[in-house]
C-alpha positions as CSV (number, residue, x, y, z in Angstrom):
1,M,-29.3,-32.7,6.2
2,S,-29.7,-36.2,7.5
3,S,-29.9,-39.9,6.2
4,Q,-32.4,-41.7,4.7
5,G,-34.7,-43.0,7.5
6,E,-33.3,-40.7,10.1
7,T,-35.1,-37.4,11.7
8,S,-33.2,-34.2,11.4
9,P,-31.9,-33.0,14.5
10,K,-33.9,-29.8,15.8
11,P,-32.1,-26.9,15.8
12,E,-32.0,-26.4,19.4
13,Q,-29.9,-29.9,19.2
14,R,-27.1,-28.4,17.6
15,R,-24.2,-26.7,19.3
16,P,-23.5,-23.0,18.3
17,S,-21.5,-22.6,15.6
18,E,-18.0,-21.5,16.7
19,A,-17.1,-21.6,13.1
20,V,-19.5,-19.1,12.0
21,A,-21.8,-17.4,14.7
22,H,-19.9,-16.9,17.6
23,P,-20.1,-13.1,18.1
24,E,-16.7,-12.5,19.4
25,L,-15.0,-13.9,15.7
26,G,-17.3,-11.8,13.0
27,G,-20.3,-12.5,10.8
28,A,-21.8,-15.7,9.0
29,E,-21.2,-14.1,5.6
30,D,-17.4,-14.1,6.0
31,A,-17.0,-17.5,7.5
32,A,-19.3,-18.8,4.8
33,V,-16.8,-18.0,2.3
34,L,-14.2,-19.2,4.3
35,A,-16.0,-22.5,4.9
36,K,-15.9,-22.9,0.9
37,L,-12.2,-23.0,1.4
38,G,-12.4,-25.7,3.7
39,Y,-11.4,-23.7,7.3
40,K,-13.5,-22.8,10.1
41,Q,-13.3,-19.2,11.9
42,E,-10.7,-18.9,14.8
43,L,-9.3,-15.7,14.3
44,R,-11.4,-12.5,15.3
45,R,-12.5,-10.1,12.2
46,N,-11.9,-7.1,13.5
47,F,-10.1,-5.2,10.4
48,T,-12.0,-3.0,8.1
49,M,-11.0,-2.3,4.7
50,I,-9.3,0.9,5.6
51,E,-7.4,-1.1,8.4
52,V,-6.5,-3.9,5.8
53,F,-5.0,-1.6,4.1
54,G,-3.3,0.0,6.8
55,I,-1.5,-2.9,7.7
56,A,0.2,-3.2,4.1
57,F,0.8,0.6,3.9
58,S,2.4,0.4,7.3
59,I,4.6,-2.3,6.1
60,M,5.9,-0.4,3.2
61,G,6.6,2.5,5.6
62,L,6.9,4.5,2.3
63,L,10.0,7.0,3.4
64,P,11.4,4.7,6.0
65,S,11.8,2.1,3.1
66,I,12.9,4.5,1.0
67,A,15.6,6.0,3.0
68,S,16.9,2.3,3.7
69,T,17.1,1.9,0.1
70,L,18.8,4.9,-1.3
71,S,22.1,2.9,-2.0
72,Y,20.3,1.2,-4.4
73,S,18.5,4.1,-6.5
74,I,21.0,6.8,-6.0
75,P,24.3,5.4,-7.5
76,A,22.2,5.5,-10.9
77,G,21.6,9.3,-10.3
78,P,18.2,11.2,-10.3
79,V,16.9,9.5,-13.3
80,G,17.3,6.1,-11.6
81,M,15.8,7.3,-8.4
82,V,12.9,9.2,-10.1
83,W,11.9,7.2,-13.3
84,G,13.2,4.1,-12.2
85,W,10.4,4.5,-9.1
86,F,7.8,5.3,-11.4
87,L,8.4,2.6,-13.7
88,A,8.9,-0.4,-11.3
89,S,5.7,1.0,-9.0
90,G,3.9,0.9,-12.3
91,F,4.5,-3.0,-12.6
92,I,4.3,-3.8,-9.3
93,F,0.3,-2.5,-9.5
94,I,0.3,-4.9,-12.0
95,V,1.3,-8.0,-10.2
96,G,-1.2,-6.1,-7.2
97,L,-4.0,-6.5,-10.0
98,A,-3.2,-9.9,-10.6
99,M,-3.3,-10.8,-7.0
100,A,-6.2,-8.8,-6.3
101,D,-8.1,-11.2,-8.3
102,L,-7.5,-14.0,-6.7
103,G,-8.0,-12.1,-2.9
104,S,-11.4,-11.7,-3.6
105,A,-12.3,-14.5,-5.0
106,M,-10.5,-17.2,-2.2
107,P,-9.5,-15.0,0.8
108,T,-7.5,-17.0,3.6
109,S,-4.6,-16.4,5.7
110,G,-2.5,-19.1,3.6
111,G,-3.4,-17.3,0.6
112,L,-0.3,-17.9,-1.8
113,Y,0.2,-21.4,-1.3
114,W,-3.5,-22.5,-0.9
115,W,-4.0,-20.8,-4.3
116,T,-0.8,-22.7,-5.7
117,H,-2.2,-25.9,-4.5
118,F,-5.8,-25.5,-6.0
119,F,-4.7,-24.4,-9.5
120,A,-1.5,-26.5,-10.1
121,S,-1.2,-29.5,-12.0
122,P,-2.1,-33.2,-9.7
123,A,1.7,-33.9,-10.5
124,T,3.1,-30.4,-9.4
125,R,0.2,-29.2,-6.6
126,N,2.0,-30.7,-3.9
127,P,5.7,-29.6,-4.1
128,L,4.7,-26.5,-5.5
129,S,2.4,-25.6,-2.5
130,F,5.0,-26.7,-0.1
131,L,7.8,-24.4,-1.9
132,V,5.2,-21.6,-2.0
133,G,4.6,-21.9,1.8
134,Y,7.8,-21.6,3.0
135,S,9.3,-19.2,0.4
136,N,6.3,-16.9,1.7
137,T,7.0,-17.4,5.2
138,L,10.7,-17.0,5.3
139,G,10.6,-13.9,2.9
140,L,8.1,-12.6,5.0
141,V,10.3,-13.0,8.2
142,G,13.4,-11.7,6.0
143,G,11.0,-8.4,5.4
144,L,11.2,-8.1,9.2
145,C,14.7,-8.5,9.7
146,S,15.4,-6.0,7.3
147,I,13.0,-3.5,8.6
148,D,14.6,-4.0,11.8
149,Y,17.8,-3.9,10.8
150,G,17.2,-0.9,9.1
151,F,15.6,0.4,12.1
152,S,18.6,-0.3,13.9
153,L,21.0,1.9,11.5
154,M,18.6,4.9,11.7
155,F,18.2,4.6,15.5
156,L,22.1,4.8,15.4
157,S,22.6,7.3,13.1
158,V,21.0,9.4,15.4
159,I,23.6,9.2,18.1
160,V,26.3,9.5,15.2
161,V,24.4,12.9,14.2
162,A,24.2,13.8,17.6
163,N,27.7,13.1,18.4
164,D,29.0,15.0,15.0
165,G,30.0,11.9,13.5
166,N,32.8,11.1,16.0
167,Y,30.9,7.7,17.1
168,T,31.1,4.4,14.5
169,P,28.7,1.4,16.0
170,S,30.5,-2.0,15.9
171,N,28.3,-4.9,14.3
172,G,27.5,-6.2,17.6
173,V,25.8,-3.2,18.9
174,I,23.8,-2.9,15.8
175,Y,22.4,-6.3,16.4
176,A,21.6,-5.5,20.0
177,V,19.6,-2.7,18.6
178,F,18.1,-5.0,15.9
179,L,17.6,-7.8,18.9
180,G,15.7,-5.1,21.0
181,C,13.6,-3.9,18.5
182,V,12.4,-7.4,17.3
183,I,11.5,-8.3,21.2
184,C,9.8,-5.4,21.5
185,H,7.8,-6.1,18.5
186,G,7.0,-9.6,19.7
187,I,5.4,-8.1,22.9
188,L,3.7,-5.6,21.3
189,A,2.1,-7.8,18.9
190,S,1.1,-10.2,21.6
191,T,-0.6,-7.5,23.9
192,L,-2.1,-5.4,21.6
193,S,-4.4,-7.8,19.3
194,K,-7.7,-6.2,20.4
195,V,-6.6,-2.6,18.8
196,M,-4.2,-3.8,16.4
197,G,-7.0,-3.1,13.4
198,K,-7.0,0.4,15.2
199,L,-3.5,1.0,14.7
200,Q,-2.9,0.5,11.5
201,T,-5.0,3.8,11.4
202,V,-2.7,5.7,13.7
203,F,0.5,4.2,11.6
204,V,-0.8,5.3,8.3
205,I,-1.2,9.1,9.8
206,M,2.3,8.8,11.5
207,N,3.5,7.9,8.0
208,F,1.8,11.0,6.1
209,I,2.8,13.2,9.3
210,L,6.5,12.4,8.3
211,I,6.3,12.3,4.2
212,T,4.5,16.2,4.8
213,A,7.4,17.2,7.0
214,T,9.9,15.6,4.5
215,I,8.1,17.4,1.7
216,I,8.2,21.0,3.5
217,A,11.6,20.8,5.5
218,L,13.8,19.7,2.4
219,P,12.7,22.5,-0.2
220,V,12.5,25.1,2.5
221,G,16.1,24.1,4.3
222,R,17.7,24.0,0.4
223,A,16.0,26.5,-0.9
224,M,19.3,28.5,-1.9
225,N,20.7,25.3,-3.2
226,R,17.4,23.2,-4.9
227,N,18.4,21.5,-7.9
228,S,17.1,22.3,-11.4
229,G,14.0,20.1,-13.3
230,S,16.4,19.2,-16.0
231,Y,18.6,17.3,-13.1
232,I,16.2,15.9,-11.3
233,F,14.4,14.2,-14.2
234,A,17.2,14.1,-16.7
235,D,20.9,13.6,-15.2
236,T,22.0,10.1,-15.4
237,E,24.9,9.2,-13.0
238,N,26.5,5.7,-12.3
239,L,28.6,5.2,-9.4
240,T,28.9,1.3,-10.2
241,T,31.0,-0.6,-12.4
242,W,27.8,-1.8,-14.4
243,P,26.5,-0.5,-17.8
244,T,24.9,3.0,-17.4
245,G,21.5,1.2,-18.2
246,W,21.9,-1.8,-15.8
247,A,22.7,0.6,-13.1
248,F,19.5,2.3,-13.7
249,M,17.6,-1.2,-13.6
250,L,18.9,-2.1,-10.3
251,A,17.7,1.0,-9.0
252,W,14.6,-0.4,-9.5
253,L,15.2,-2.6,-6.2
254,S,14.5,0.3,-4.1
255,P,10.7,0.4,-5.1
256,I,10.9,-3.6,-5.7
257,W,11.6,-3.6,-1.6
258,T,9.4,-0.7,-0.7
259,I,6.4,-1.6,-2.2
260,G,6.4,-5.2,-1.2
261,G,4.3,-5.9,1.9
262,F,0.9,-5.7,0.1
263,D,0.7,-9.6,0.3
264,S,-0.3,-8.8,4.0
265,C,-4.0,-8.0,2.9
266,V,-4.1,-11.8,1.9
267,H,-2.5,-13.1,5.5
268,M,-5.0,-10.7,7.1
269,S,-8.0,-11.8,5.2
270,E,-9.7,-14.0,8.0
271,E,-9.4,-11.2,10.1
272,A,-10.7,-8.8,7.7
273,A,-15.0,-8.1,7.6
274,N,-15.9,-8.6,4.4
275,A,-12.9,-9.8,3.3
276,T,-13.9,-10.5,-0.7
277,R,-13.7,-6.5,-1.0
278,A,-11.0,-5.7,1.7
279,V,-8.8,-7.9,0.2
280,P,-7.9,-6.6,-3.0
281,Y,-8.7,-3.0,-2.5
282,G,-6.6,-3.1,0.2
283,I,-3.8,-4.2,-2.1
284,L,-4.6,-1.8,-5.0
285,M,-4.5,0.9,-2.5
286,A,-1.6,0.5,-0.7
287,I,0.2,-0.2,-3.9
288,G,-1.2,3.2,-5.2
289,S,-0.8,5.2,-2.3
290,C,2.9,4.4,-2.6
291,W,3.4,4.7,-6.5
292,L,2.0,8.1,-6.0
293,F,3.7,9.6,-3.1
294,G,7.0,7.5,-3.5
295,F,7.2,9.5,-6.8
296,I,6.8,12.7,-5.3
297,L,8.9,12.0,-2.4
298,V,11.8,11.1,-4.8
299,I,11.3,13.9,-6.8
300,V,11.6,16.1,-3.7
301,I,14.7,14.1,-2.8
302,A,16.4,14.2,-5.9
303,G,15.8,18.4,-6.2
304,C,17.5,18.7,-2.8
305,M,20.3,16.6,-2.1
306,D,24.1,17.0,-3.0
307,T,24.7,16.6,-6.7
308,N,28.0,14.8,-5.3
309,L,26.3,11.5,-4.7
310,S,29.7,9.9,-3.5
311,N,29.2,12.5,-0.5
312,V,25.7,11.2,0.0
313,L,26.3,7.7,-0.1
314,G,29.6,7.9,1.8
315,S,28.3,10.2,4.6
316,P,30.0,9.5,7.9
317,F,26.4,9.4,9.4
318,G,26.0,5.8,8.0
319,Q,22.8,6.7,6.4
320,P,22.4,8.6,3.0
321,M,19.2,10.1,4.4
322,A,20.7,11.4,7.3
323,Q,23.2,13.1,5.1
324,I,20.5,14.7,2.7
325,Y,18.2,15.9,5.8
326,Y,21.6,17.4,7.5
327,D,22.6,19.6,4.3
328,A,18.9,20.9,4.4
329,V,18.0,21.4,8.0
330,G,21.4,21.1,10.2
331,K,21.8,19.3,13.0
332,Q,18.6,19.5,15.4
333,G,16.1,19.3,12.2
334,T,18.1,16.2,11.3
335,L,17.8,15.1,14.7
336,G,14.0,15.9,14.9
337,L,13.4,13.8,11.3
338,M,15.8,11.0,11.5
339,S,13.8,10.2,15.1
340,L,10.4,10.6,13.5
341,L,11.9,7.9,10.8
342,F,12.9,5.6,12.8
343,I,9.9,5.8,15.1
344,V,7.8,4.8,11.5
345,Q,10.2,2.3,10.7
346,F,9.8,0.7,14.4
347,L,6.1,1.0,13.5
348,M,6.6,-1.1,9.9
349,G,8.3,-3.8,11.7
350,L,5.1,-4.6,14.0
351,S,3.0,-4.7,11.2
352,I,4.9,-7.1,9.2
353,L,5.5,-9.5,12.5
354,V,1.7,-9.6,12.5
355,A,1.7,-10.4,8.9
356,A,3.9,-12.9,9.2
357,S,3.1,-14.6,11.9
358,R,-0.7,-15.3,10.4
359,Q,1.0,-16.7,7.2
360,S,3.0,-18.7,9.8
361,W,-0.1,-19.9,11.3
362,A,-1.7,-20.8,8.5
363,F,1.1,-23.0,7.2
364,S,1.3,-24.7,10.8
365,R,-2.5,-25.5,10.3
366,D,-2.0,-27.4,7.3
367,G,0.8,-29.1,9.2
368,A,3.9,-27.8,6.9
369,L,5.9,-26.3,9.5
370,P,8.2,-28.0,11.8
371,F,6.7,-28.3,15.2
372,S,3.2,-27.5,13.6
373,K,1.4,-28.6,16.3
374,F,3.2,-26.3,18.7
375,F,2.6,-23.5,16.5
376,R,-1.0,-24.4,15.6
377,P,-3.3,-23.1,18.8
378,I,-5.1,-20.3,18.7
379,S,-5.1,-17.8,22.4
380,K,-8.0,-17.2,23.1
381,K,-6.4,-15.6,26.7
382,F,-4.6,-12.8,24.5
383,G,-7.4,-12.0,22.0
384,Y,-7.8,-14.8,19.4
385,I,-4.2,-14.5,17.9
386,P,-1.8,-17.1,17.0
387,L,0.7,-16.5,19.9
388,R,3.2,-18.8,19.2
389,A,3.4,-18.4,15.7
390,I,4.2,-14.5,16.6
391,W,7.0,-15.7,19.0
392,G,8.3,-18.4,16.3
393,C,8.7,-15.6,13.6
394,V,10.5,-13.7,16.5
395,A,13.0,-16.4,17.3
396,L,14.0,-17.1,13.6
397,A,14.3,-13.2,13.3
398,A,16.6,-12.7,15.8
399,L,18.7,-16.1,14.3
400,L,18.4,-14.7,10.8
401,G,19.4,-11.3,12.2
402,L,22.9,-12.8,13.1
403,L,24.1,-12.2,9.6
404,A,24.4,-8.6,11.1
405,L,27.6,-9.8,13.0
406,I,29.1,-11.2,9.7
407,A,29.7,-8.3,7.5
408,P,27.4,-5.5,5.8
409,A,27.1,-7.5,2.6
410,A,25.5,-10.4,4.3
411,A,23.2,-8.3,6.6
412,Q,21.9,-6.7,2.8
413,A,21.0,-9.7,1.9
414,L,18.0,-9.9,4.3
415,F,16.7,-7.0,1.7
416,S,16.7,-9.0,-1.2
417,L,15.7,-12.5,0.8
418,A,12.4,-10.5,0.9
419,V,12.6,-9.4,-2.4
420,A,13.4,-13.0,-4.2
421,G,11.5,-15.2,-1.4
422,N,8.3,-12.9,-2.0
423,N,8.3,-12.8,-5.6
424,L,8.4,-16.2,-6.0
425,A,5.7,-17.0,-3.5
426,W,3.6,-14.2,-5.6
427,G,4.0,-15.2,-9.0
428,T,3.6,-19.4,-8.7
429,P,0.0,-19.1,-7.8
430,I,-0.4,-16.7,-10.5
431,F,1.0,-18.8,-12.9
432,A,-0.4,-22.0,-11.5
433,R,-4.0,-20.3,-12.2
434,I,-3.3,-19.4,-16.0
435,V,-1.5,-22.4,-17.2
436,W,-3.4,-25.3,-15.0
437,G,-6.5,-24.2,-13.8
438,Q,-7.7,-21.2,-15.2
439,R,-11.0,-23.1,-15.8
440,K,-11.5,-23.8,-12.0
441,F,-11.1,-20.1,-10.9
442,K,-14.4,-18.2,-10.1
443,P,-13.9,-14.8,-9.4
444,G,-15.3,-12.9,-6.5
445,P,-16.7,-9.4,-6.4
446,F,-13.7,-7.9,-7.6
447,Y,-12.2,-9.0,-11.2
448,T,-10.1,-7.3,-13.9
449,G,-12.5,-9.1,-16.6
450,D,-12.0,-11.9,-18.6
451,R,-10.4,-9.6,-21.3
452,L,-7.7,-8.2,-19.2
453,S,-7.0,-10.7,-16.5
454,I,-4.9,-13.0,-18.1
455,P,-2.3,-10.2,-19.7
456,I,-2.2,-8.9,-16.4
457,A,-1.2,-12.0,-14.8
458,W,1.5,-12.9,-17.8
459,T,2.8,-9.3,-17.5
460,A,3.3,-10.1,-13.5
461,I,4.8,-13.2,-13.6
462,V,7.5,-11.8,-16.3
463,F,8.0,-8.7,-13.9
464,L,8.4,-10.9,-10.7
465,V,11.0,-13.2,-12.4
466,F,12.8,-10.5,-13.5
467,G,13.0,-9.2,-10.1
468,I,14.2,-12.2,-8.9
469,F,16.9,-12.0,-11.1
470,L,17.5,-8.4,-10.2
471,S,17.4,-9.1,-6.7
472,M,20.6,-11.5,-6.8
473,F,22.8,-9.1,-8.6
474,P,25.6,-7.3,-6.7
475,V,25.0,-3.4,-6.4
476,G,28.5,-2.4,-7.2
477,G,29.1,-4.3,-10.0
478,P,30.7,-7.5,-11.4
479,N,33.7,-9.1,-10.0
480,P,32.3,-8.4,-6.4
481,T,34.7,-9.3,-3.5
482,P,33.7,-11.0,-0.6
483,A,32.8,-7.7,1.3
484,T,30.8,-6.4,-2.0
485,M,29.2,-9.8,-3.1
486,N,25.2,-10.1,-3.0
487,Y,24.9,-13.3,-0.9
488,T,21.1,-13.6,-1.8
489,V,21.8,-16.3,-4.5
490,V,23.2,-17.7,-1.2
491,I,20.6,-17.6,1.0
492,N,17.3,-18.2,-1.3
493,S,19.1,-21.5,-2.8
494,C,19.2,-22.8,0.5
495,V,15.6,-21.7,1.2
496,W,14.1,-22.9,-2.0
497,G,16.6,-26.0,-2.1
498,G,16.2,-26.8,1.1
499,S,12.4,-26.9,1.0
500,L,12.0,-28.8,-1.8
501,L,14.6,-31.2,-0.7
502,Y,13.1,-31.7,3.0
503,Y,9.7,-32.3,0.7
504,F,11.0,-35.3,-1.7
505,I,12.7,-36.8,1.2
506,D,10.4,-36.6,3.8
507,A,7.5,-34.1,3.2
508,R,5.9,-35.9,0.2
509,K,4.7,-39.1,2.4
510,W,2.5,-36.9,4.6
511,F,2.1,-33.6,3.2
512,T,-1.2,-33.7,0.7
513,G,-2.1,-29.6,0.6
514,P,-4.2,-27.4,2.8
515,K,-6.4,-29.2,5.4
516,I,-9.8,-28.9,6.3
517,T,-10.7,-27.6,9.6
518,I,-14.5,-27.3,9.2
519,D,-16.6,-28.7,12.1
520,T,-19.8,-30.5,10.8
521,D,-21.8,-29.9,13.7
522,D,-20.7,-26.3,13.5
523,L,-22.1,-25.4,10.1
524,T,-24.9,-23.3,9.6
525,E,-27.3,-23.4,6.5
526,E,-26.0,-20.8,5.0
527,Q,-22.4,-22.3,5.9
528,A,-23.8,-26.2,4.3
529,E,-25.2,-24.4,1.1
530,A,-22.0,-22.6,0.2
531,I,-20.0,-25.6,0.4
532,R,-22.6,-27.5,-1.7
533,D,-22.3,-25.0,-4.1
534,E,-18.9,-25.2,-4.2
535,G,-18.9,-28.9,-4.9
536,L,-17.3,-30.1,-1.4
537,I,-19.0,-32.9,0.0
538,V,-18.3,-33.5,3.6
539,N,-19.2,-37.4,4.8
540,G,-21.9,-36.4,7.4
541,L,-23.2,-33.1,5.9
542,N,-23.9,-34.6,2.3
543,P,-25.9,-36.3,2.6
544,A,-26.3,-36.7,6.2
545,H,-25.3,-34.7,9.2
546,G,-22.3,-36.7,10.7
547,S,-20.7,-36.9,13.9
548,G,-19.1,-33.9,14.0
549,E,-15.7,-34.8,13.9
550,E,-13.1,-32.4,12.7
551,A,-11.9,-33.4,9.0
552,T,-8.3,-33.4,8.6
553,V,-7.6,-34.7,5.2
554,G,-5.4,-32.7,2.9
555,A,-6.8,-30.8,0.6
556,G,-5.6,-33.1,-2.1
557,Q,-7.9,-35.1,-1.7
558,N,-10.6,-32.4,-1.1
559,L,-11.5,-28.5,-2.2
560,G,-12.6,-29.8,-5.5
561,R,-8.5,-30.3,-6.2
562,D,-9.2,-32.9,-9.0
563,E,-10.5,-31.7,-12.5
564,K,-13.9,-32.3,-11.6
565,N,-13.9,-29.8,-8.5
566,T,-15.6,-32.3,-6.3
567,S,-14.4,-34.7,-3.9
568,V,-14.7,-36.5,-0.2
569,V,-13.7,-35.9,3.1
570,S,-13.8,-38.7,5.6
C-alpha cells in the first residue's frame, strides 16, 4: 500500500472508513462488493432480503394493479384474463431470471445503465448507457404517475359509489387528487426513511389482507350467480375491432404492467444487506408471488363478474373493479373493499417513489441528469437518503400528470410509458452482456448456469421487445380517433429520441459513463484487495497509497471497461 522508499502509514493514521466500516451505513462485505464497482458506501443498508422483496411486491400492488388494468384484459374475455396472465407472467419470470444473474453479480443502485456500460462495445457503451439511464428514470417516474393516477380514479370511484353513480369527477378534480397523492408520497418518503424497510413488510401484509378479502368476498357474494369452469377457462370474447387473437395478446398488458416493479430490487441494492443474494431472490420472489396469486385472483374475478362484459367496462362508477365488487357485495361492501384497494394503491406509490429516487440519485451521481450537482447530495439529517432526488421525482411526476387534464387517452399513456421505458431499460443490459460482454461476466452467488443463462437471456430480450411494441397499440382497435389513440409511441419517441439527441449534441462531450466515487483514504484492506482482484487500478492505491482525493474519471476509462478489464484512474 506504499510506494518504494516510503513507509506504510500506521493504521491509526488512516481516517475511519466512511465508505465501509461506518456503523450507521452497513457491513464491510457489502461495501467491498460496491467498491469493486467503483462506488463508496453512502446509503444506509437497512433493508433485509424480505424487505427488498417487499418493496418490489408493494410496487406491483397485485390487486390494485389488476383492477387498474382490467380495461386491457376484460375485452379479451375470461381466456384473455386467465391464460393471458399465466403466460405473460411466465415470460416475465424469465426476464427476472436474466436480471437476477446481473443483480447478483453487480448490485448497484444504477444497475441497469451501469451494466449496459460495462458490457457494451466501446463504440456503443456511452450512448446506450445514457439512453438506458434516461429510459429507466422516466419509466419509473411514469410508473409513479400511473399508480397515483390509478389511485385518484379509485379514490373518486368510492365517492361515486357513495352517491349511487350520481357524480362524475372532472379531469381537474382527478388531477387535484393525483397531485395531493404525489405530494403526500414525497413527504412520507422524506420523513420515514429510518423505518421504510420495516414498512415494506406492513405493505406486503396489507396486500395479502386485500387479496384474501377479495378471494373470500366475491365467491360468497356471487354464490348464486358464479360462472362455470368452462366460462372461466375457455370462453373467448372480443370487445375490440382487432382480430380475436390480437385482442388476447393485448390482454397481456395487464400482467406486463402489474409485474413491472421488480427492478426496484436493483435500485435498492445499495441499501440492502447481503445485496448479492437479497437482490436476485427479491426479484424472483416478487415475480413468482404475483404470478401465483395473480393467477388465483383473475380466476376468482372471471368466475364472479357479470358475463355482460360491456356492463363491467362501462360501469357508471368509472372502475370495472368497483362494478364487480358492487355486483357481489352491494354498496356497503364495495365501499369497504374499494377503500382498502385505494389504500394499498397509495402504498404502491410510496414504494415506487423510493425506488425511482434511488435510480435518479444514482444517475445524478454519475453526472448524467440535468442539475446533477443539485440532486447528488445525500441528506444525513433525514437518514442518509437522496432527499433532493425524491422531490425531483415528485416535481416531474406532477408535470407528467398534467396529461390527465387533456384526456383519459393521454393519461393512459402513462401506463404504457412505464412498460415501454422500463422494457428497453431491462432488455439493453441483458442484450449487451450476451452480445458483447459475456466473457467479462463474472457470476455472483445466484446464477442460472452456463447452459441456461444465455437461452434465458435471449428469451427475455424477445419478450421485452414484443412488450414494447404491444404497449404502443391502440387497445380498442385499428383506425383510432384522437380520443382512443395510444399516445405511448409519441411520449416514448420523445423520451428516447430526446435522450439520444441530448447525448449526441452535448452529453457526448462529457458523459463517459459511471464515475468512480471511492476515496483511496477510505479503503479497508478488504476493499483494497477486492479492487485489485477486480482489475481496477487507482492511483495512490496500487502500488502506492495516495492523496485520498476522490476520483471522478468516467467509467469508460476505468472499472475494466476496456477489453482487458483493467484501467487506471488518476
